[in-house]
C-alpha positions as CSV (number, residue, x, y, z in Angstrom):
1,M,8.5,-35.2,0.9
2,N,11.2,-33.0,2.6
3,V,11.4,-29.4,3.4
4,A,14.5,-27.8,1.9
5,M,17.1,-27.1,4.7
6,L,17.2,-23.4,5.4
7,P,20.5,-21.6,5.7
8,S,21.6,-20.0,9.0
9,S,20.8,-16.6,7.5
10,A,17.1,-17.5,7.3
11,V,16.1,-15.9,10.6
12,V,17.9,-12.7,9.7
13,L,16.2,-12.6,6.3
14,Q,12.8,-13.2,7.8
15,Q,13.3,-10.3,10.2
16,E,14.4,-8.1,7.3
17,F,11.5,-9.0,5.1
18,R,9.0,-8.4,8.0
19,A,10.6,-5.0,8.7
20,E,10.4,-4.0,5.0
21,L,6.8,-5.2,4.8
22,I,6.0,-2.8,7.7
23,A,8.0,0.0,6.1
24,I,6.0,-0.4,2.8
25,A,2.7,-0.5,4.6
26,D,3.5,2.5,6.8
27,W,4.6,4.5,3.7
28,W,1.4,3.9,1.9
29,A,-0.8,4.5,5.0
30,S,1.1,7.8,5.5
31,H,1.3,9.1,2.0
32,A,-1.4,7.6,-0.3
33,I,-4.7,8.5,1.4
34,D,-6.7,11.1,-0.5
35,Q,-8.5,13.0,2.3
36,Q,-10.2,15.4,-0.1
37,Q,-11.8,13.2,-2.8
38,G,-11.9,9.8,-1.1
39,G,-10.0,6.6,-1.5
40,F,-6.3,6.9,-2.4
41,Y,-4.4,9.3,-4.6
42,G,-4.2,8.3,-8.3
43,E,-0.6,9.3,-8.5
44,I,2.3,10.4,-6.3
45,G,5.6,11.5,-7.8
46,A,9.1,10.3,-7.1
47,D,9.3,13.3,-4.8
48,N,6.5,11.8,-2.6
49,L,4.1,14.6,-3.6
50,P,0.5,13.9,-4.9
51,V,-0.2,14.8,-8.5
52,S,-3.3,17.1,-8.6
53,G,-6.1,15.8,-10.6
54,A,-4.6,12.4,-11.4
55,S,-7.1,9.7,-12.5
56,K,-7.7,6.6,-10.4
57,G,-7.2,3.2,-12.0
58,I,-8.8,-0.1,-10.9
59,I,-5.4,-1.9,-10.8
60,L,-4.0,0.6,-8.3
61,N,-7.1,0.5,-6.1
62,A,-7.6,-3.3,-6.2
63,R,-4.0,-3.9,-5.4
64,I,-4.1,-1.5,-2.5
65,L,-7.2,-3.3,-1.2
66,W,-5.4,-6.7,-1.6
67,F,-2.2,-5.4,0.1
68,F,-3.7,-3.9,3.2
69,S,-6.1,-6.9,3.6
70,E,-3.1,-9.2,3.6
71,A,-0.8,-6.9,5.6
72,A,-3.5,-6.6,8.3
73,Q,-3.6,-10.4,8.6
74,Q,0.2,-10.5,9.0
75,I,0.9,-7.5,11.2
76,N,-1.1,-6.5,14.2
77,N,-1.7,-2.8,13.3
78,P,-5.2,-1.5,13.2
79,V,-4.1,1.2,10.7
80,Y,-3.7,-1.5,8.1
81,R,-7.2,-2.8,8.6
82,D,-8.5,0.8,8.4
83,C,-6.8,1.2,5.0
84,A,-8.2,-2.1,3.8
85,E,-11.7,-0.9,4.8
86,R,-11.2,2.4,3.1
87,A,-10.0,0.8,-0.1
88,Y,-12.9,-1.7,0.0
89,A,-15.5,1.0,0.5
90,Y,-14.2,3.2,-2.3
91,L,-13.9,0.2,-4.8
92,I,-17.5,-0.9,-4.1
93,A,-18.9,2.7,-4.3
94,H,-17.1,3.9,-7.4
95,F,-15.5,1.1,-9.5
96,F,-18.4,-1.4,-9.8
97,D,-20.7,-1.1,-12.8
98,E,-24.1,-1.8,-11.3
99,K,-25.8,-2.0,-14.7
100,H,-23.5,-4.3,-16.7
101,G,-21.4,-5.9,-13.9
102,G,-17.7,-6.0,-13.3
103,V,-15.4,-3.0,-12.7
104,Y,-14.5,0.0,-14.7
105,W,-10.9,0.5,-15.9
106,E,-10.5,4.2,-14.8
107,L,-12.1,7.0,-12.9
108,D,-11.3,10.7,-12.7
109,A,-9.9,12.2,-9.5
110,A,-13.4,12.7,-8.2
111,G,-14.4,9.1,-8.7
112,V,-16.4,9.4,-12.0
113,P,-15.9,6.7,-14.6
114,I,-13.8,8.0,-17.6
115,N,-12.9,4.6,-19.1
116,T,-15.6,1.9,-18.8
117,K,-13.9,-0.9,-20.7
118,K,-14.0,-4.3,-19.1
119,Q,-10.4,-5.5,-19.0
120,V,-10.4,-9.1,-17.9
121,Y,-7.1,-8.5,-16.1
122,A,-8.9,-5.9,-13.9
123,Q,-11.7,-8.3,-13.1
124,A,-9.1,-10.8,-11.9
125,F,-7.4,-8.3,-9.6
126,T,-10.8,-7.3,-8.2
127,I,-11.5,-11.0,-7.4
128,Y,-8.1,-11.3,-5.8
129,A,-8.5,-8.2,-3.6
130,L,-12.1,-9.0,-2.6
131,C,-11.1,-12.5,-1.5
132,A,-8.3,-11.2,0.6
133,Y,-10.7,-8.7,2.2
134,F,-13.1,-11.5,2.9
135,Q,-10.4,-13.6,4.5
136,L,-9.6,-10.6,6.7
137,T,-13.1,-9.6,7.7
138,G,-15.5,-12.4,6.9
139,D,-17.6,-9.9,5.1
140,A,-20.1,-11.9,3.0
141,Q,-20.7,-9.1,0.6
142,A,-17.0,-9.1,-0.4
143,L,-17.1,-12.8,-1.3
144,A,-20.4,-12.3,-3.2
145,R,-18.9,-9.5,-5.3
146,A,-15.9,-11.7,-6.0
147,L,-18.1,-14.5,-7.2
148,E,-20.1,-12.0,-9.4
149,C,-16.8,-11.1,-11.1
150,F,-15.8,-14.7,-11.4
151,Q,-19.1,-15.6,-13.1
152,L,-18.8,-12.7,-15.5
153,V,-15.3,-13.7,-16.5
154,E,-16.4,-17.3,-17.0
155,Q,-19.4,-16.3,-19.0
156,H,-17.9,-13.7,-21.3
157,A,-14.1,-14.2,-21.5
158,I,-13.6,-17.8,-22.3
159,D,-12.8,-18.7,-25.9
160,S,-15.2,-21.6,-26.2
161,V,-13.6,-22.7,-29.6
162,N,-9.9,-22.4,-28.9
163,Q,-9.7,-22.3,-25.1
164,G,-8.2,-19.7,-22.8
165,Y,-9.4,-16.2,-21.9
166,L,-9.8,-13.2,-24.1
167,E,-8.4,-9.8,-23.0
168,A,-11.0,-7.1,-23.0
169,F,-14.6,-6.1,-23.8
170,T,-16.8,-3.0,-24.0
171,R,-18.7,-1.8,-20.9
172,D,-21.6,-4.2,-21.8
173,W,-19.2,-7.1,-22.6
174,G,-19.2,-6.6,-26.3
175,V,-16.4,-6.9,-28.8
176,I,-13.7,-4.2,-28.5
177,D,-10.9,-3.3,-30.9
178,D,-8.2,-2.1,-28.5
179,L,-7.5,-5.1,-26.2
180,R,-4.3,-3.7,-24.7
181,L,-3.6,-3.3,-21.0
182,S,-1.2,-0.4,-21.8
183,E,0.5,1.3,-24.6
184,K,3.5,-1.0,-24.1
185,D,1.5,-4.1,-24.8
186,L,0.7,-5.6,-28.2
187,N,-2.9,-5.7,-29.4
188,Y,-3.5,-9.4,-29.3
189,P,-6.6,-11.3,-28.0
190,K,-4.7,-13.5,-25.5
191,S,-1.8,-12.7,-23.2
192,Q,0.3,-14.5,-20.6
193,N,-0.1,-11.6,-18.3
194,T,-3.9,-11.7,-18.1
195,H,-4.0,-15.4,-17.8
196,L,-1.4,-15.3,-15.0
197,H,-3.5,-13.0,-12.9
198,I,-6.7,-14.9,-13.5
199,L,-4.7,-17.8,-12.2
200,E,-3.7,-15.9,-9.2
201,A,-7.2,-14.7,-8.5
202,Y,-8.7,-18.1,-8.8
203,T,-6.0,-19.5,-6.5
204,T,-7.2,-17.2,-3.8
205,L,-10.9,-17.6,-4.6
206,Y,-10.6,-21.4,-4.3
207,Q,-9.1,-20.9,-0.8
208,A,-11.9,-18.6,0.2
209,H,-14.7,-20.5,-1.5
210,P,-13.7,-24.1,-2.3
211,A,-16.6,-24.8,-4.6
212,S,-16.3,-27.4,-7.5
213,E,-16.8,-24.7,-10.2
214,V,-13.9,-22.7,-8.8
215,Q,-11.8,-25.8,-8.6
216,A,-12.5,-26.6,-12.2
217,A,-11.7,-23.1,-13.3
218,L,-8.5,-23.1,-11.4
219,K,-7.3,-26.4,-12.9
220,Y,-8.4,-25.1,-16.4
221,N,-6.1,-22.1,-15.9
222,I,-3.2,-24.2,-14.9
223,E,-3.7,-26.3,-18.0
224,M,-3.7,-23.3,-20.3
225,F,-0.2,-22.5,-19.2
226,D,0.8,-26.1,-19.5
227,R,-0.6,-26.5,-23.0
228,Y,-0.1,-23.1,-24.6
229,M,2.1,-20.6,-22.8
230,I,5.1,-22.4,-21.5
231,D,7.6,-22.9,-24.4
232,R,9.1,-26.3,-23.6
233,N,12.0,-25.6,-26.0
234,T,13.2,-22.4,-24.3
235,H,11.4,-22.5,-20.9
236,H,10.3,-19.0,-21.4
237,L,6.7,-17.9,-21.3
238,R,4.9,-16.9,-24.5
239,M,3.6,-13.3,-24.0
240,F,1.2,-12.4,-26.8
241,M,-0.9,-14.8,-28.8
242,D,-3.7,-14.7,-31.4
243,V,-7.0,-16.6,-31.0
244,Q,-5.5,-19.8,-32.2
245,W,-2.5,-19.5,-29.7
246,N,0.0,-18.6,-32.4
247,D,2.9,-16.8,-30.7
248,F,3.6,-13.1,-31.5
249,S,5.8,-12.3,-28.6
250,P,8.5,-9.7,-29.3
251,G,10.9,-11.3,-26.9
252,Y,11.3,-12.8,-23.4
253,T,10.4,-10.9,-20.2
254,Y,12.4,-12.3,-17.3
255,G,10.2,-10.8,-14.7
256,H,7.1,-12.5,-16.0
257,D,8.9,-15.8,-16.4
258,I,10.1,-16.0,-12.8
259,E,6.7,-14.7,-11.5
260,A,4.9,-17.3,-13.5
261,S,7.0,-20.1,-12.1
262,W,6.0,-19.5,-8.5
263,L,2.5,-18.4,-9.1
264,I,1.7,-21.6,-11.1
265,A,3.3,-23.5,-8.2
266,K,1.1,-21.7,-5.7
267,A,-2.0,-22.4,-7.9
268,L,-1.0,-26.1,-7.8
269,E,-0.6,-25.9,-4.0
270,S,-4.1,-24.4,-3.7
271,L,-5.6,-27.0,-6.1
272,G,-4.1,-29.9,-4.1
273,D,-3.6,-32.3,-7.0
274,D,-0.4,-34.0,-6.0
275,T,0.0,-35.9,-9.3
276,Y,-0.3,-32.8,-11.4
277,T,2.1,-31.0,-9.0
278,R,4.8,-33.7,-9.4
279,E,4.4,-33.6,-13.2
280,L,4.7,-29.9,-13.6
281,T,7.2,-28.9,-10.9
282,P,10.3,-29.9,-12.9
283,T,9.1,-27.5,-15.7
284,L,8.6,-24.7,-13.2
285,L,12.1,-25.2,-11.8
286,R,13.5,-25.2,-15.3
287,I,11.8,-21.8,-15.9
288,A,13.5,-20.4,-12.8
289,D,16.8,-21.9,-13.9
290,V,16.6,-20.3,-17.3
291,T,16.0,-16.9,-15.6
292,L,19.0,-17.5,-13.4
293,Q,21.2,-18.5,-16.4
294,E,20.1,-15.8,-18.9
295,G,18.6,-12.9,-17.0
296,V,20.8,-12.1,-14.0
297,G,23.2,-9.1,-14.1
298,E,26.6,-8.7,-12.5
299,L,25.2,-7.3,-9.2
300,G,22.6,-10.1,-8.8
301,Q,19.7,-8.1,-10.3
302,V,17.3,-9.6,-12.7
303,L,17.2,-7.8,-16.1
304,D,14.1,-6.6,-17.8
305,S,13.8,-8.4,-21.1
306,Y,15.3,-9.8,-24.3
307,D,14.3,-8.4,-27.7
308,F,14.1,-10.7,-30.7
309,A,14.4,-8.0,-33.3
310,S,17.6,-6.4,-32.0
311,A,18.9,-9.5,-30.3
312,T,19.7,-7.4,-27.3
313,V,19.0,-7.5,-23.5
314,N,17.2,-4.5,-22.0
315,D,19.1,-4.1,-18.7
316,D,16.6,-1.9,-16.9
317,T,16.3,-2.9,-13.3
318,V,12.6,-2.4,-12.5
319,W,11.2,-2.7,-9.0
320,W,8.6,-5.4,-9.7
321,V,11.1,-7.6,-11.5
322,Q,13.4,-7.7,-8.5
323,A,10.5,-8.5,-6.2
324,E,9.3,-11.4,-8.4
325,A,12.8,-12.7,-8.7
326,L,13.3,-12.8,-5.0
327,V,10.2,-15.0,-4.5
328,G,10.8,-17.1,-7.6
329,F,14.3,-18.1,-6.5
330,L,13.1,-18.8,-3.0
331,Y,10.4,-21.0,-4.5
332,A,13.0,-22.9,-6.6
333,Y,15.2,-23.4,-3.5
334,S,12.3,-24.7,-1.5
335,V,11.4,-27.5,-3.9
336,S,14.9,-28.4,-5.1
337,G,17.2,-27.6,-2.2
338,E,19.8,-26.4,-4.7
339,Q,22.0,-23.7,-3.1
340,K,22.3,-21.7,-6.3
341,Y,18.7,-20.6,-5.9
342,M,19.2,-19.4,-2.3
343,A,22.3,-17.6,-3.4
344,A,20.4,-15.9,-6.2
345,A,17.6,-14.9,-3.8
346,E,20.1,-13.4,-1.3
347,A,21.9,-11.6,-4.1
348,V,18.6,-10.1,-5.4
349,W,17.7,-9.0,-1.9
350,A,21.1,-7.4,-1.4
351,F,20.6,-5.5,-4.7
352,I,17.1,-4.4,-3.6
353,K,18.4,-3.0,-0.3
354,K,21.2,-1.2,-1.9
355,Y,19.7,0.1,-5.2
356,Q,15.9,-0.3,-5.3
357,I,14.6,0.8,-1.9
358,D,14.5,4.6,-1.4
359,S,16.0,4.5,2.1
360,E,15.6,8.3,2.5
361,A,12.1,9.0,1.3
362,G,10.5,5.5,1.5
363,E,9.0,3.0,-0.9
364,W,10.9,1.5,-3.9
365,L,12.2,3.3,-6.9
366,W,10.7,2.4,-10.2
367,L,14.2,2.0,-11.7
368,S,17.1,1.3,-9.5
369,R,19.9,3.7,-8.6
370,L,22.0,2.1,-11.4
371,H,20.1,4.4,-13.8
372,A,20.7,8.1,-14.1
373,P,18.2,10.3,-12.2
374,S,17.2,11.9,-15.5
375,A,16.1,8.5,-16.8
376,T,13.9,7.7,-13.7
377,P,11.0,10.2,-13.5
378,H,8.6,7.4,-12.7
379,Y,6.0,7.8,-10.0
380,K,6.0,6.0,-6.7
381,V,2.2,5.7,-6.8
382,G,0.3,5.4,-10.1
383,F,-1.7,3.3,-12.4
384,W,0.9,0.5,-12.3
385,K,2.9,1.3,-9.1
386,C,1.3,-0.2,-6.1
387,P,2.3,-2.0,-2.9
388,Y,1.6,-5.2,-4.6
389,H,4.8,-6.6,-6.1
390,N,7.1,-5.5,-3.3
391,G,4.6,-6.1,-0.5
392,R,3.6,-9.5,-1.8
393,A,7.3,-10.4,-2.2
394,M,8.0,-9.7,1.5
395,M,5.0,-11.9,2.6
396,E,5.8,-14.7,0.2
397,A,9.5,-14.7,1.0
398,M,8.6,-15.0,4.7
399,R,6.3,-17.9,3.9
400,Y,9.0,-19.8,2.0
401,L,11.6,-19.2,4.7
402,Q,9.1,-20.5,7.3
403,G,9.4,-23.8,5.6
404,N,5.7,-24.0,4.7
405,V,6.4,-25.1,1.2
406,V,7.4,-28.8,0.9
407,N,9.6,-30.5,-1.7
408,Q,7.2,-31.9,-4.3
409,V,10.0,-33.4,-6.5
410,A,10.1,-37.2,-6.2
């Protein structure tokens, strides 16, 4: 097995990624802490100003906990550890349902639950965050809480008849009508997005707690993608499915495709099954290649999606899609050695620096500067805007450039 030869620009890129990781962490540490009501603000506008009374979502808070737990391990700055400890304390005190288990979906600004549904996606991000905090601190309570969420997901969310994981439940883990993560999503009982982040959570849980039951659950998740969600005809990911895995996706989403390619690869790396890794790696590379062929714009950016009904491409350039593309193309380069993937990663990074990062006010813009200001009122902090995609991208990009990922293709 050989490590892909890194280009001469690798050292410069590593330095840039590290600098941007610090910039992201410093912005969040400076702007996002809610000194009045605890934890972190629920929303901060594009103008860097907090939105009074904004609710606090579990996805934002779990991702903040994950990010600062990871950043504190990468960068020797005690402020980042303080932020991780603050996020952990708030999540434990306010988001956990001590009666029925798991975490609530949403709190008001004061920390009182206002939406108590049990979204499986949220339980996954909580596991992911708690494991990172455990790896930072060695706090046994954090790992115990992660394992509680793991057991609840395994107990309640698995479809014992048709396999896979169901989307959502009531507070007491009963049947619920509205399964959606957001208004943008379709109301189907299985989604690629939820499965992907269960996979990510279990990848990290197995590293933190390498028990046989976690190993089995991790392999099961990988198999769900292999069997049901990767379309071997198109090498896109199926997004929304019914209980029997019939596909009702409205199109392709390039960001989720490229994200899935490297997250499945990371899950395989954690699992340590060399045979399965060799079998599945060509498929993962093909997913990245299809994204490169179909989803890249003239400036190197990765486009948002393709819609079946209108047969058109949505050319929005969204912050998280660019972050995932950077990592996905670096992953593809690391296992194939093909220069086209390194070139694609460098082009995405050039685009991010020029169009996606707010070089004056900090953080990344929701939509890039290619879009008119009137079309980009999106917040910098909010239910779905966290230091997760861009922060994770900087850390994973450095990892690939350090040559820690070996070529698994025979």
